[in-house]
DOSEDREN-430826 format. One record per residue: residue in one letter; x, y, z of N, C-alpha, C, O in turn. Coordinates in steps of 0.001 Angstrom, whole numbers, plus 500000, padded with zeros to 6 digits. Each point is the difference from the previous one (the first is absolute). Layout:
residues N
AXYZXYZXYZXYZ;...
***
This chain:
residues 57
M208358950721255922499479501263499489500877500410498819501215500136500144;N498176500058498704500803500391498854500344501490500078499416500739500793;I501505499680498404500532501365500071498939501043499631499986501087500577;L499142498606498486498972500967499611499006500240501126499555501130500200;R500097497842500526499092500157501131500666500833501091499338500806500654;A501953499009499544500737500805500979499986501471499585499862500880500849;F500276499389497870499930501384499510498602500581500211499862501171500354;D499119498028499432498626500463500218499762500368501460499372501017500293;V501124498167500609499848500272501427500739501278500370499468500841500725;S501746499306498784500787501202500287499331501249499437499946501031500671;A499550498883498112499340501152499377498743500371500773499719501184500184;S499532497841500263498793500265500777500346500708501306499300500929500404;A501755498648500250500422500643501244500446501435499754499726500881500815;L500952499360498079500441501355499681498814500913499696500006501166500394;V498999498332498924498803500796499715499277500332501302499533501124500181;A500374497913500716499342500242501290500767501052500807499394500875500618;Q501927499037499376500808500973500740499884501390499377499948500996500721;K500011499079497953499845501288499325498659500636500363499932501202500259;T499018498005499761498680500498500377500013500504501430499437501054500296;R501201498199500591500096500400501406500748501315500147499556500882500735;M501564499263498582500809501221500101499266501196499392500060501097500556;N499252498718498323499225501094499399498873500455500913499706501192500083;T499666497866500598498925500349500927500541500772501191499395500983500427;I501729498588500110500624500719501118500388501407499566499782500956500744;A500789499185498068500391501316499499498783500902499829500061501188500317;S498845498261499189498775500779499842499464500446501353499586501149500152;N500418497968500820499545500361501338500876501087500617499493500906500661;M501805499007499128500912501018500540499800501337499285500053501055500632;A499718498904498063499804501236499251498718500713500421499913501225499909;N499114498033500542498722500569500400499861500108501513498887500086500517;L502214499911500180499998500022501459499230501187500560499263499855500976;N500897501305498426499351501210500506498745500383499217499485501107500159;T500027497997499010498791500268499236498789499835500906499834498968500650;T499328502052499386498827499931500871498749499555499275499056499520500627;R500927500636498040498836499526499265500376499677498565500995500496499472;T498210498684499924500225499581498624499346501005499054499240500854500455;P501034499069498248499338500907499050498470499897500036499305500955499652;E500177497894500766498547499833500105499446500623501277498783500079500166;G502091500364500742499555500646501221500033499125501239499861500503501115;G500319498207498710500038499090501150501376499980500644500952500545499442;P499164498839501713501297499925500669500939499036499275499557499009499420;Y501737501290500617500969499087499412500109498777500899500116500124501219;R499849498736498194500178498750500743501225499283499446500184499879498789;R500638499657502128501200499300499557499617498735499249498926499430500197;R501965500161498959499786498776499237500855498899500600501116500240500462;D498353498569499525500712498826500501500086498966498887499085499851499190;V502030499445500793500184498922499040499604498697500679500473499683501091;V498669499583498261499591498698500518500432498952498986499545500004498856;G501318499120501562500493498965499102499395498662500367499607499771501144;C500326499366497892499524498640500266500979499030499351500507500239498904;G499734498708501770500909498985499472499251499026499119498870499610500294;L501764500011498642499428499005499114500882498757500029501227500095499963;Q498155498776500101500744498769500015500381499632498573499149499968499111;L502119499758500677500454499601498670499645498526499766500216499146500860;L499250500593497985499678498631499635501194499384499302500560500590499076;H499818498263501350501118499302499362499484499190498831499186499090500156;A501309501265498667499523499309498787500959498916499596499770499311499006;
***
């Protein structure tokens, strides 16, 4: 594995973790919210990740 590919993998993991933490923070901030601006109930958000297989070139 070359060094640039290792950086790509690390950066991808950091982006995924940032998305996860932002979603958790949003859910916590809206913990006591009973409805959205549109009038519907607030629904928590979940992060769904998918793994991608790296192709060796």
